[in-house]
C-alpha positions as CSV (number, residue, x, y, z in Angstrom):
1,M,0.2,0.0,0.2
2,T,1.4,3.5,-1.0
3,A,-1.2,5.7,-0.2
4,P,-3.1,6.1,3.2
5,L,-6.2,4.9,4.0
6,A,-9.3,7.5,4.0
7,L,-11.4,7.1,6.8
8,T,-14.6,9.5,6.8
9,M,-15.9,11.2,9.9
10,G,-19.4,9.3,10.0
11,E,-21.9,11.3,12.5
12,P,-20.2,13.6,14.5
13,A,-22.3,13.0,17.2
14,G,-21.6,9.2,17.1
15,I,-19.0,7.3,17.5
16,G,-17.1,7.8,14.8
17,G,-14.5,9.9,16.5
18,E,-13.8,7.3,19.3
19,I,-13.2,4.5,16.5
20,A,-10.8,6.8,14.4
21,M,-9.0,7.3,17.7
22,R,-8.9,3.8,19.0
23,A,-7.7,2.9,15.9
24,W,-4.9,5.5,15.8
25,L,-3.6,4.3,19.3
26,A,-3.5,0.6,18.7
27,R,-1.7,1.3,15.6
28,G,1.3,0.0,16.5
29,D,0.2,-3.4,18.6
30,Q,-2.1,-4.5,15.6
31,A,-0.2,-3.2,12.8
32,I,-2.7,-0.8,11.4
33,P,-1.9,0.6,8.5
34,P,-1.2,4.8,7.8
35,F,-4.7,6.4,7.8
36,F,-6.1,9.6,7.7
37,V,-9.9,11.0,9.1
38,I,-11.2,13.5,6.8
39,D,-13.0,15.4,9.6
40,D,-13.4,18.5,12.2
41,P,-9.8,18.7,14.1
42,R,-11.1,20.7,16.8
43,R,-14.1,18.5,17.3
44,L,-11.7,15.5,17.9
45,E,-9.2,17.4,20.0
46,L,-11.9,18.3,22.2
47,L,-13.3,15.0,22.7
48,A,-9.9,13.3,23.2
49,T,-9.6,15.8,26.2
50,K,-13.4,15.1,27.2
51,L,-12.2,11.0,27.5
52,G,-9.1,11.4,28.7
53,W,-7.1,9.7,25.5
54,R,-3.4,11.3,24.5
55,V,-4.1,11.3,20.9
56,P,-2.5,14.4,19.4
57,V,-4.2,15.6,16.0
58,A,-2.5,16.9,13.3
59,E,-3.8,18.5,10.1
60,T,-2.4,17.0,7.2
61,E,-3.0,16.6,3.5
62,P,-3.0,12.8,2.5
63,E,0.4,12.6,1.3
64,G,2.0,13.8,4.9
65,A,-0.4,11.1,6.5
66,A,2.2,8.3,6.7
67,A,4.6,10.4,7.9
68,T,2.6,12.0,10.5
69,F,1.1,8.9,12.0
70,A,3.3,7.8,14.3
71,T,3.1,10.9,16.5
72,A,-0.2,12.1,15.8
73,L,-3.6,11.1,14.1
74,P,-3.7,13.0,10.9
75,V,-6.9,14.8,10.1
76,L,-7.6,16.3,6.5
77,P,-9.6,19.3,8.0
78,L,-13.3,19.7,7.3
79,T,-15.2,22.4,9.6
80,L,-18.9,21.1,11.3
81,A,-21.6,23.8,10.8
82,H,-22.3,23.5,14.7
83,N,-20.6,22.4,18.0
84,V,-21.3,19.0,18.6
85,E,-23.3,17.2,21.7
86,A,-22.6,13.4,22.0
87,G,-25.5,11.0,21.2
88,K,-27.4,14.1,19.8
89,P,-27.2,14.3,15.8
90,D,-27.9,17.9,14.6
91,P,-29.1,18.1,10.8
92,A,-26.9,21.3,10.3
93,N,-23.7,19.0,10.1
94,A,-25.2,16.6,7.8
95,G,-23.4,18.6,4.9
96,A,-19.9,17.6,6.1
97,V,-20.8,14.2,7.0
98,I,-21.6,14.0,3.1
99,A,-18.9,16.4,2.0
100,S,-16.3,13.7,4.4
101,M,-17.7,10.8,2.1
102,S,-17.5,12.7,-0.9
103,R,-14.0,13.8,-0.6
104,G,-12.9,10.4,0.8
105,V,-14.0,8.9,-2.6
106,A,-12.6,11.6,-4.8
107,L,-9.1,11.0,-2.5
108,V,-9.2,7.3,-3.9
109,R,-10.3,7.6,-7.6
110,A,-7.2,10.3,-7.8
111,G,-4.5,7.7,-6.1
112,R,-3.9,10.3,-3.1
113,A,-5.9,7.3,-0.5
114,T,-5.7,3.6,-1.2
115,A,-9.3,3.0,-0.3
116,L,-11.9,4.6,1.9
117,V,-13.1,3.2,5.7
118,T,-16.6,4.7,6.3
119,N,-17.7,5.7,10.1
120,P,-21.1,4.5,11.1
121,I,-23.6,7.3,9.9
122,Q,-27.1,8.7,11.2
123,K,-29.5,8.3,8.3
124,E,-32.2,10.1,9.6
125,T,-30.2,12.8,10.0
126,L,-28.9,13.1,6.6
127,Y,-32.6,12.5,5.1
128,A,-33.7,15.3,7.2
129,A,-31.1,17.5,5.5
130,G,-31.9,16.2,2.0
131,F,-30.0,13.3,1.6
132,G,-31.4,11.0,-1.3
133,H,-30.0,8.0,-0.7
134,A,-30.9,4.7,1.4
135,G,-27.3,4.7,3.0
136,H,-23.2,4.4,2.6
137,T,-23.5,2.0,-0.3
138,E,-25.7,3.4,-2.7
139,F,-23.9,7.0,-2.0
140,L,-20.8,5.4,-2.6
141,A,-21.6,3.6,-5.8
142,E,-23.4,6.6,-7.2
143,L,-19.7,8.5,-6.5
144,A,-17.7,5.9,-7.7
145,G,-19.5,5.5,-10.9
146,V,-19.2,1.7,-10.7
147,P,-21.6,-1.1,-9.3
148,V,-20.9,-2.2,-5.8
149,A,-21.9,-4.5,-3.0
150,M,-21.9,-4.0,0.4
151,M,-19.7,-7.3,2.5
152,L,-20.0,-7.8,6.2
153,A,-17.2,-9.8,6.8
154,C,-15.7,-11.6,10.2
155,P,-12.6,-13.9,10.3
156,G,-14.6,-17.0,9.3
157,L,-17.2,-15.5,7.3
158,R,-18.0,-13.1,4.8
159,V,-21.8,-12.0,3.1
160,V,-22.9,-10.1,0.4
161,P,-26.3,-9.2,0.8
162,V,-28.3,-8.9,-3.1
163,T,-30.1,-6.3,-2.0
164,I,-29.8,-3.8,0.6
165,H,-31.8,-1.0,2.6
166,E,-35.1,-2.5,1.2
167,S,-38.5,-4.1,3.0
168,L,-38.8,-7.7,2.9
169,K,-41.4,-7.6,-0.1
170,A,-39.1,-5.2,-2.0
171,A,-36.1,-7.4,-1.6
172,I,-38.2,-10.2,-2.4
173,A,-39.1,-8.7,-5.7
174,E,-35.9,-7.2,-6.5
175,L,-34.3,-10.6,-6.2
176,T,-33.8,-11.8,-9.6
177,A,-31.7,-14.0,-11.3
178,D,-29.6,-11.1,-12.9
179,R,-29.2,-9.4,-9.8
180,I,-28.0,-12.0,-8.0
181,V,-25.5,-12.8,-10.9
182,A,-24.3,-9.0,-10.9
183,V,-23.5,-9.1,-7.3
184,G,-22.0,-12.5,-7.4
185,R,-19.8,-11.4,-10.0
186,I,-18.7,-8.2,-8.0
187,T,-18.1,-10.4,-4.9
188,A,-15.8,-13.1,-7.0
189,A,-13.7,-10.0,-8.1
190,A,-13.6,-8.7,-4.7
191,L,-12.5,-12.0,-3.2
192,M,-9.7,-12.5,-5.7
193,R,-8.6,-8.8,-5.9
194,D,-9.0,-8.0,-2.2
195,F,-8.4,-11.2,0.3
196,G,-6.1,-13.0,-2.4
197,I,-8.8,-15.7,-2.9
198,A,-7.8,-17.3,-6.1
199,R,-11.0,-19.1,-7.1
């Protein structure tokens, strides 16, 4: 991997900041590759202070993230519209959440980041701000301009749903042979390319 991973902010009032900082704190013990967060640096600094965690934050461009990673959490700055209160999502900050995802995809497409890792979003807050997608997967597919599928993975199992973010009735109606084959092809390519599974 030559470029760092990009990590989205997720819902600012949620657990994304804690996830990013915990991953950075575990970077040596768990051999976590360099990453940067597309987030509001001030929010992360305040959160680290509130939690009592020694997580220095350093603003950087993606190209400087690897050099920064050993001593500080690299952050590509993005400003939130309102101050954040834990557990209380604010639709005024939805634009920054969406911008974090959009910017991450653009950085991956430009080769400035190896891949995009998304923190959890709060969809209802995004919907209240006019977000027109069922979730991350559909939004990222539109931004990437390629067919995508969502994989749920753990060490012993990988599951790729053919339909996502649908009611059971709608999912059954959309479960066609063509769709199953299309998702199967996306999955097979990903297993070979990203997981090193030849067959």
